[in-house]
C-alpha positions as CSV (number, residue, x, y, z in Angstrom):
1,X,257.0,12.3,117.1
2,X,257.6,10.3,114.3
3,X,257.8,11.8,110.8
4,X,254.6,11.3,109.9
5,X,253.4,12.4,113.1
6,X,254.9,15.8,112.8
7,X,253.6,16.7,109.4
8,X,250.1,15.5,110.4
9,X,248.0,18.6,111.2
10,X,244.5,17.4,110.9
11,X,244.2,17.4,114.4
12,X,243.8,21.1,114.2
13,X,240.8,20.9,111.8
14,X,238.5,19.4,114.5
15,X,237.9,20.3,118.5
16,X,236.9,18.0,120.9
17,X,233.8,19.5,122.1
18,X,232.2,19.0,118.5
19,X,231.4,15.4,117.3
20,X,231.3,14.7,113.1
21,X,227.9,15.5,113.0
22,X,228.6,19.2,114.3
23,X,227.0,18.1,117.8
24,X,228.0,19.2,121.1
25,X,230.3,16.3,122.4
26,X,230.8,16.3,126.5
27,X,234.3,16.1,127.9
28,X,234.8,13.9,130.7
29,X,238.4,14.5,131.9
30,X,239.5,12.0,134.4
31,X,239.9,13.7,138.6
32,X,243.6,15.0,138.6
33,X,246.3,13.8,141.3
34,X,249.5,15.3,141.9
35,X,251.6,18.3,143.1
36,X,251.1,20.7,140.3
37,X,247.3,20.1,141.0
38,X,247.7,20.4,145.0
39,X,249.5,23.9,144.2
40,X,246.6,25.0,141.9
41,X,243.9,24.4,144.8
42,X,246.0,26.1,147.2
43,X,246.0,29.1,144.2
44,X,242.4,28.8,143.4
45,X,241.2,28.6,147.1
46,X,243.0,31.8,147.8
47,X,242.0,33.6,144.8
48,X,238.4,32.5,145.2
49,X,238.6,33.5,149.0
50,X,239.8,37.1,147.4
51,X,237.4,37.8,145.0
52,X,234.1,36.5,147.3
53,X,235.4,38.5,150.3
54,X,236.8,41.6,148.3
55,X,233.7,43.5,147.7
56,X,232.8,43.3,151.3
57,X,235.9,44.5,152.8
58,X,236.3,47.9,153.2
59,X,239.4,50.9,154.2
60,X,238.9,54.4,155.6
61,X,235.1,53.5,154.3
62,X,235.9,52.7,150.9
63,X,234.7,49.3,149.6
64,X,238.1,47.3,148.7
65,X,237.0,47.2,144.8
66,X,234.1,48.3,142.9
67,X,232.9,48.5,139.3
68,X,229.7,50.7,139.2
69,X,229.4,51.1,135.4
70,X,226.2,52.4,136.2
71,X,227.3,55.2,138.2
72,X,231.1,55.3,136.6
73,X,232.5,54.9,140.1
74,X,235.0,52.6,140.7
75,X,237.2,51.7,143.8
76,X,240.2,49.7,143.2
77,X,242.0,48.7,146.6
78,X,239.9,51.0,148.5
79,X,241.0,54.2,146.0
80,X,237.8,56.0,144.9
81,X,237.9,56.9,141.2
82,X,235.6,58.9,139.2
83,X,234.9,60.3,135.5
84,X,237.5,62.7,135.9
85,X,239.8,59.9,136.5
86,X,239.1,58.0,133.6
87,X,242.9,58.9,132.0
88,X,244.3,56.4,135.1
89,X,242.1,53.6,134.2
90,X,242.8,53.8,130.6
91,X,246.5,53.8,131.4
92,X,246.1,50.8,133.7
93,X,244.1,48.7,131.2
94,X,247.1,49.4,128.9
95,X,249.3,48.4,131.7
96,X,247.2,45.3,131.9
97,X,247.5,44.1,128.1
98,X,251.0,45.2,127.7
99,X,252.0,42.7,131.3
100,X,249.7,40.1,129.7
101,X,251.7,40.0,126.5
102,X,254.9,39.8,128.4
103,X,253.9,36.8,130.5
104,X,252.4,35.0,127.4
105,X,255.9,35.9,125.3
106,X,257.5,34.5,128.4
107,X,255.4,31.9,129.9
108,X,252.6,30.8,127.6
109,X,249.0,30.8,128.4
110,X,249.9,29.9,131.9
111,X,247.3,32.8,133.1
112,X,244.4,30.5,131.9
113,X,245.6,27.3,134.0
114,X,246.1,28.9,137.3
115,X,244.6,32.4,137.5
116,X,241.9,32.9,135.2
117,X,238.2,32.8,136.8
118,X,236.6,30.9,134.4
119,X,239.1,27.9,134.7
120,X,239.4,28.3,138.4
121,X,235.2,28.3,138.8
122,X,235.2,25.5,136.3
123,X,237.9,23.2,137.5
124,X,238.0,23.5,141.3
125,X,234.2,24.5,141.9
126,X,231.9,23.0,138.9
127,X,234.0,20.0,137.8
128,X,234.4,19.2,141.5
129,X,230.9,19.2,142.2
130,X,230.7,17.0,139.2
131,X,233.2,14.1,140.5
132,X,231.4,14.7,144.0
133,X,227.9,13.7,142.6
134,X,228.8,11.7,139.1
135,X,231.7,10.3,140.2
136,X,235.1,10.1,138.1
137,X,235.8,10.1,134.0
138,X,234.5,6.3,133.9
139,X,231.4,6.7,135.9
140,X,230.7,9.8,134.2
141,X,230.8,8.2,130.6
142,X,228.6,5.7,131.8
143,X,225.8,7.9,133.1
144,X,225.7,9.8,130.1
145,X,224.7,6.4,128.2
146,X,222.8,5.1,130.6
147,X,218.9,5.3,130.3
148,X,216.9,8.1,132.2
149,X,216.3,5.6,135.3
150,X,215.8,6.4,139.1
151,X,219.6,7.3,139.5
152,X,220.5,9.0,136.7
153,X,217.5,11.4,137.2
154,X,218.4,12.0,140.7
155,X,222.0,12.6,140.0
156,X,221.4,14.8,137.1
157,X,218.5,17.0,139.1
158,X,220.7,17.1,142.3
159,X,223.8,18.6,139.9
160,X,221.6,21.0,138.4
161,X,220.0,22.2,141.5
162,X,223.7,22.6,143.0
163,X,225.1,24.4,139.8
164,X,222.4,27.0,140.1
165,X,222.4,27.8,143.4
166,X,226.0,28.1,143.0
167,X,225.5,30.0,140.3
168,X,222.9,32.2,142.0
169,X,225.8,33.1,144.6
170,X,228.4,34.0,141.9
171,X,225.9,36.3,140.6
172,X,225.4,38.1,143.8
173,X,228.8,38.4,144.4
174,X,229.4,40.2,141.4
175,X,226.4,42.2,141.8
176,X,228.6,43.5,144.9
177,X,231.0,44.7,142.8
178,X,229.0,46.5,140.4
179,X,226.5,48.0,142.6
180,X,228.6,48.1,146.0
181,X,228.3,45.5,148.9
182,X,226.1,48.3,150.9
183,X,223.4,48.5,148.4
184,X,223.5,44.6,147.9
185,X,222.9,43.9,151.5
186,X,220.0,46.6,152.0
187,X,218.6,45.1,148.8
188,X,218.3,41.5,150.6
189,X,216.9,42.8,153.3
190,X,213.9,44.7,151.8
191,X,213.3,41.7,149.5
192,X,212.9,41.2,145.9
193,X,209.5,43.1,145.5
194,X,211.1,46.1,146.5
195,X,213.8,45.6,143.9
196,X,212.2,43.5,141.0
197,X,214.4,45.0,138.4
198,X,217.5,44.6,140.0
199,X,216.1,40.9,140.9
200,X,215.5,40.0,137.6
201,X,218.9,40.9,136.6
202,X,220.1,39.0,139.1
203,X,217.8,35.8,137.8
204,X,219.4,36.3,134.3
205,X,223.2,36.9,135.4
206,X,222.3,33.4,137.4
207,X,221.0,31.9,134.2
208,X,223.9,32.9,132.5
209,X,226.4,32.0,134.8
210,X,224.7,28.0,135.1
211,X,224.6,28.1,130.8
212,X,228.6,28.5,131.0
213,X,229.3,25.9,133.7
214,X,226.5,23.7,133.0
215,X,226.8,23.6,129.0
216,X,229.2,25.8,127.4
217,X,231.8,25.0,129.7
218,X,235.5,24.5,128.3
219,X,234.0,25.9,125.0
220,X,234.8,29.1,126.8
221,X,238.5,28.6,126.5
222,X,238.0,27.3,123.3
223,X,235.8,29.2,121.2
224,X,234.8,32.6,122.7
225,X,238.3,33.8,124.8
226,X,240.4,35.8,122.5
227,X,243.4,35.2,124.6
228,X,244.0,31.5,123.2
229,X,244.3,33.3,119.8
230,X,246.2,36.0,120.7
231,X,248.7,33.3,122.4
232,X,249.3,31.8,118.9
233,X,250.5,35.2,117.9
234,X,252.5,36.0,120.8
235,X,254.4,32.5,121.3
236,X,257.6,31.3,119.9
237,X,260.3,28.9,120.2
238,X,261.6,30.2,123.5
239,X,258.4,30.7,125.3
240,X,257.5,28.1,128.0
241,X,254.8,26.1,127.9
242,X,253.3,22.8,128.9
243,X,255.1,20.9,126.5
244,X,255.6,17.2,125.1
245,X,259.3,16.2,124.9
246,X,259.0,14.5,121.6
247,X,262.7,13.8,121.4
248,X,262.8,12.0,124.4
249,X,259.3,10.6,123.9
250,X,258.9,9.7,119.9
251,X,262.5,8.1,120.1
252,X,263.6,7.0,116.7
253,X,260.9,4.8,115.9
254,X,257.8,6.3,117.5
255,X,256.2,5.9,120.6
256,X,254.6,2.2,121.7
257,X,252.8,0.5,124.3
258,X,255.1,-1.0,127.5
259,X,255.9,-4.5,126.8
260,X,257.3,-6.4,129.8
261,X,261.1,-7.0,129.8
262,X,261.5,-5.0,126.1
263,X,264.6,-3.2,125.5
264,X,262.8,0.4,124.2
265,X,266.4,2.0,123.6
266,X,267.0,-1.1,121.5
267,X,264.7,-1.0,119.3
268,X,264.6,2.5,118.9
269,X,261.3,3.3,120.8
270,X,260.7,6.2,123.0
271,X,260.1,7.0,126.4
272,X,255.6,7.5,126.1
273,X,253.8,4.2,126.2
274,X,251.1,5.9,124.5
275,X,248.7,5.2,127.6
276,X,246.9,7.9,126.3
277,X,245.9,9.7,130.3
278,X,247.2,12.7,129.1
279,X,244.3,12.8,126.5
280,X,242.2,11.0,129.2
281,X,242.8,13.9,132.3
282,X,243.2,17.0,129.8
283,X,239.6,19.4,130.5
284,X,239.7,20.7,127.1
285,X,240.1,17.0,125.2
286,X,243.4,17.7,123.3
287,X,246.4,15.3,123.0
288,X,249.4,17.2,124.3
289,X,251.7,15.3,122.4
290,X,250.4,16.8,119.1
291,X,252.5,20.0,120.0
292,X,251.1,23.4,121.2
293,X,247.4,24.2,120.6
294,X,244.9,26.7,121.2
295,X,242.7,24.6,123.5
296,X,245.6,24.2,125.9
297,X,244.9,26.0,129.2
298,X,248.5,24.9,130.9
299,X,246.5,23.4,133.6
300,X,249.4,20.8,134.3
301,X,247.2,18.0,134.6
302,X,249.0,16.2,132.0
303,X,252.1,16.7,133.9
304,X,250.6,15.2,136.7
305,X,249.5,12.9,135.3
306,X,252.3,11.3,133.0
307,X,254.7,11.9,136.2
308,X,252.4,9.3,137.6
309,X,252.8,6.9,134.8
310,X,256.3,7.4,134.3
311,X,257.4,6.7,138.3
312,X,254.9,3.6,137.7
313,X,256.9,2.4,134.7
314,X,260.2,3.1,136.0
315,X,261.3,6.0,133.8
316,X,262.3,9.6,134.1
317,X,259.9,11.8,135.3
318,X,259.1,15.1,133.5
319,X,258.1,13.8,129.6
320,X,255.3,16.5,129.8
321,X,257.0,19.3,131.2
322,X,257.4,22.9,131.6
323,X,259.5,23.8,128.9
324,X,259.8,25.6,125.5
325,X,260.8,24.4,122.2
326,X,264.3,25.1,121.9
327,X,264.9,23.5,125.5
328,X,263.2,20.0,123.9
329,X,265.3,20.4,120.9
330,X,268.2,22.2,121.2
331,X,268.5,22.0,125.0
332,X,268.6,25.5,125.5
333,X,267.4,26.8,128.9
334,X,265.3,30.0,129.1
335,X,267.1,33.8,128.8
336,X,265.2,36.8,128.2
337,X,264.8,37.5,124.3
338,X,265.2,40.8,122.6
339,X,261.4,40.8,122.2
340,X,261.0,40.3,126.3
341,X,263.2,43.4,127.3
342,X,261.3,45.5,124.7
343,X,258.1,44.9,126.4
344,X,259.7,45.1,130.0
345,X,261.0,48.5,129.0
346,X,257.6,49.6,128.0
347,X,255.7,48.1,130.8
348,X,258.1,50.0,133.2
349,X,257.8,53.1,131.5
350,X,253.8,52.8,131.8
351,X,254.0,51.8,135.1
352,X,256.2,55.1,136.4
353,X,253.4,57.2,134.2
354,X,250.4,55.1,136.3
355,X,252.6,55.7,139.6
356,X,253.3,59.6,138.9
357,X,249.6,60.0,138.0
358,X,248.3,58.7,141.0
359,X,250.8,61.0,143.4
360,X,248.9,64.0,141.0
361,X,245.6,63.0,141.6
362,X,243.9,64.7,144.2
363,X,240.6,63.6,146.2
364,X,238.6,66.6,145.4
365,X,238.0,68.3,141.8
366,X,236.6,71.5,141.3
367,X,235.2,72.6,137.9
368,X,234.5,76.3,137.1
369,X,233.2,77.2,133.4
370,X,231.7,80.2,131.8
371,X,227.9,79.8,131.2
372,X,227.8,79.3,127.4
373,X,226.7,82.1,125.4
374,X,226.8,84.5,128.5
375,X,228.5,88.1,128.1
376,X,229.8,90.2,130.5
377,X,227.0,92.4,132.2
378,X,228.2,96.1,134.2
379,X,226.4,96.9,137.6
380,X,228.1,100.6,137.8
381,X,231.6,100.4,137.8
382,X,231.4,96.4,138.4
383,X,231.9,93.8,135.6
384,X,229.9,90.9,136.0
385,X,230.1,87.3,134.7
386,X,228.3,84.3,135.7
387,X,229.6,80.7,135.7
388,X,228.5,77.0,136.9
389,X,230.7,75.1,139.1
390,X,231.0,71.5,140.0
391,X,232.5,70.2,143.0
392,X,233.6,66.6,143.3
393,X,234.2,64.7,146.6
394,X,235.7,61.6,146.5
395,X,236.2,61.2,150.2
396,X,233.8,59.8,152.7
397,X,233.7,63.0,154.8
398,X,231.0,64.9,154.0
399,X,232.0,69.0,152.9
400,X,229.0,70.7,154.9
401,X,230.2,74.2,154.5
402,X,231.8,75.1,151.3
403,X,232.8,78.5,150.2
404,X,234.9,80.1,147.0
405,X,237.2,82.6,147.4
406,X,238.5,84.8,144.6
407,X,242.4,85.5,144.8
408,X,243.2,87.2,141.6
409,X,242.3,89.9,140.7
410,X,240.8,91.8,143.2
411,X,236.8,91.2,143.2
412,X,233.7,89.3,144.9
413,X,231.7,86.3,144.4
414,X,228.0,86.0,144.9
415,X,226.0,82.3,144.8
416,X,222.9,82.0,143.1
417,X,220.0,80.7,145.4
418,X,221.0,78.9,148.4
419,X,223.8,80.3,150.2
420,X,225.2,77.1,151.8
421,X,227.1,74.5,149.6
422,X,227.2,71.1,150.8
423,X,229.1,68.8,148.9
424,X,228.4,64.7,150.3
425,X,230.6,62.2,150.8
426,X,231.3,60.4,147.2
427,X,229.3,62.6,145.6
428,X,229.4,65.9,143.7
429,X,227.4,69.4,143.8
430,X,226.7,71.2,140.8
431,X,226.1,75.3,141.3
432,X,226.1,78.7,140.0
433,X,227.9,82.2,141.0
434,X,228.5,85.6,139.8
435,X,231.7,86.9,139.8
436,X,232.3,91.0,140.1
437,X,235.5,93.0,139.6
438,X,236.0,96.6,139.5
439,X,236.6,97.6,135.7
440,X,240.0,99.3,136.9
441,X,241.1,96.2,137.9
442,X,240.8,94.6,134.3
443,X,243.7,94.9,132.2
444,X,242.5,93.2,129.2
445,X,239.5,92.0,127.7
446,X,240.3,88.4,129.0
447,X,241.6,87.7,132.1
448,X,242.4,84.7,134.2
449,X,240.7,84.1,137.5
450,X,242.3,82.4,140.4
451,X,239.4,80.2,142.4
452,X,240.2,78.7,145.7
453,X,237.8,76.2,147.6
454,X,237.3,76.0,150.9
455,X,235.1,73.6,153.3
456,X,235.0,75.8,156.4
457,X,238.4,77.0,157.0
458,X,240.3,74.5,154.9
459,X,241.5,75.0,151.4
460,X,240.3,71.6,149.9
461,X,241.2,72.5,146.0
462,X,242.0,75.7,143.7
463,X,240.5,75.9,140.0
464,X,241.3,78.9,137.0
465,X,239.2,80.2,134.5
466,X,239.0,82.8,131.8
467,X,236.7,86.5,132.8
468,X,235.7,88.4,130.0
469,X,235.4,92.1,129.7
470,X,234.9,95.3,127.4
471,X,237.4,95.9,124.6
472,X,237.5,99.3,125.7
473,X,238.5,100.3,129.3
474,X,240.1,103.2,131.5
């Protein structure tokens, strides 16, 4: 850039989605074409296929991905997680945050352009529907300024209906993640009248998605998403971003329009011919030539368009490319910095701890707790304590004959109420039992009990608890 442009930061005071009067200004980007866009389409459609199929895929009877917040049940890669596994969820979230921070320090906001669901839905679904119905950039601008005649009404109503149908489908898929695909299919078969509250919630979510993709659109990335702000804190001169090579593009006297037969090098002009195609194709409406901006989602559309223009005018490609500031200014290649190595070390430790926790995790959990406020009782020479038990079954197999055995010390367990304990698959069972121990087996007023839990003859879990006895004993 020229010296004046380098010092001019006024572009940071406004955003492209708000006009001078503070009203919503819609962006009409040019349809991208190029090698990066083709690769993004492949990645996006593979991710969409995964997103739409994951809640309907089952392994060993478990839904592949499920996030049932209401019942606090989660399936991640078909492994069921319960509230008792909350520590695993916490550490996995920490791993995600640290991993995202490392990725951002190294490669900037590339996640937003290639993997973020908001960008994928906006650019690869809704924006492509818009191109299909309204046409490319020029046609969209012309239609926006056009009077409400038959053509505009037809196109607008068609687009709104298609947008809402797609939003409704997305809401159904997200509902399958929340309540399980089996429940969703059952609700659909029974009809909305039988599940009116769920249907109303589904319509609300559909309207939210419709609002985001029909009106709010790229403002999610610019205004609502905190990741853009975090990017500003994490990036440095060694981070790789979608960047404009201002050294090559501006030259000594700045950019300038292409003049046939002119020797640009002789007059000091840079390779940028100021065609503004990079601005027209940007989905957030920024000028990448102004440098790194929080609105940039690293979608690579400007790279494709600039390469196309450079090829047409006979100049080298790569004026806009993936590069760090140090690579552009100092010609330094990418290398791991001390900060990146620190993130890698922390991430490696966290992943190691998480894997260890997964190996220690059990499919069955039994909790046995002394009933609060209850002291011991005597029955002849026996000391009796009462306990509440919870047995959580995280598997797809029903435990239809659960029994408890006192291993240490000698004594007996007697269930309260029903003598047969059944724990359903992916469920839990609560109950109460008495523990009776001969007084001569006690060697203190508080001892540890070891209890094993069996389903028929198979041991499924073991647990420990405390037993209270008299202070004076024989």
